[in-house]
C-alpha positions as semicolon CSV with decimal commas, in nm:
position;residue;x (nm);y (nm);z (nm)
1;M;-1,235;0,798;0,170
2;K;-0,957;1,054;0,157
3;A;-0,614;0,956;0,032
4;D;-0,439;1,102;0,339
5;H;-0,634;0,872;0,569
6;L;-0,562;0,569;0,350
7;I;-0,192;0,656;0,340
8;D;-0,188;0,675;0,721
9;M;-0,361;0,337;0,739
10;A;-0,114;0,184;0,492
11;N;0,178;0,326;0,691
12;Q;0,039;0,167;1,010
13;I;0,021;-0,168;0,830
14;G;0,377;-0,109;0,712
15;M;0,492;-0,040;1,068
16;F;0,364;-0,382;1,175
17;F;0,528;-0,570;0,888
18;E;0,853;-0,373;0,909
19;S;0,937;-0,561;1,228
20;L;0,976;-0,885;1,030
21;P;1,340;-0,982;0,979
22;D;1,284;-1,079;0,615
23;R;1,231;-0,764;0,407
24;E;1,071;-0,951;0,117
25;E;0,823;-1,118;0,353
26;A;0,737;-0,775;0,493
27;L;0,677;-0,626;0,146
28;T;0,462;-0,921;0,047
29;G;0,270;-0,902;0,375
30;I;0,185;-0,535;0,326
31;A;0,062;-0,590;-0,027
32;E;-0,137;-0,902;0,062
33;H;-0,304;-0,731;0,355
34;I;-0,413;-0,436;0,142
35;R;-0,529;-0,662;-0,141
36;K;-0,729;-0,894;0,087
37;F;-0,886;-0,648;0,327
38;W;-0,926;-0,319;0,141
39;E;-1,217;-0,271;-0,093
40;P;-1,139;-0,181;-0,456
41;R;-1,234;0,185;-0,413
42;M;-0,982;0,221;-0,130
43;R;-0,707;0,055;-0,333
44;R;-0,780;0,276;-0,636
45;T;-0,755;0,590;-0,421
46;L;-0,429;0,472;-0,263
47;L;-0,274;0,385;-0,599
48;A;-0,391;0,715;-0,748
49;A;-0,201;0,897;-0,471
50;L;0,103;0,683;-0,547
51;D;0,077;0,768;-0,918
52;S;0,023;1,139;-0,872
53;E;0,259;1,219;-0,585
54;G;0,484;0,918;-0,540
55;K;0,671;0,907;-0,212
56;D;0,587;1,274;-0,156
57;A;0,231;1,165;-0,075
58;G;0,354;1,063;0,270
59;F;0,424;0,693;0,229
60;T;0,690;0,538;0,449
61;Q;0,977;0,377;0,260
62;I;0,855;0,020;0,316
63;V;0,498;0,098;0,208
64;F;0,623;0,284;-0,098
65;E;0,837;-0,018;-0,190
66;A;0,550;-0,263;-0,138
67;L;0,302;-0,058;-0,340
68;T;0,550;-0,006;-0,621
69;K;0,660;-0,369;-0,634
70;Y;0,312;-0,521;-0,610
71;R;0,111;-0,251;-0,787
72;E;-0,024;-0,490;-1,051
73;T;-0,170;-0,727;-0,792
74;L;-0,322;-0,441;-0,594
75;M;-0,507;-0,286;-0,886
76;P;-0,872;-0,393;-0,875
77;V;-0,997;-0,573;-1,184
78;A;-1,252;-0,386;-1,393
79;A;-1,611;-0,481;-1,325
């Protein structure tokens, strides 16, 4: 799956959670959703885009914050 598509998907998730009044709950919600429902390959691709391009990859501010803050929990464990 291409990184651009995954970034768009992550930004859509972020749009949903951004409506929550509690910013920390929104950040946690984004990270938990991606961790629970995205397969490891998808998470690796998304985090690689974060590492290589940072916010310039096209992440919204809230998604960038969530990925940066919860990066460790989003990284798939080695098989």
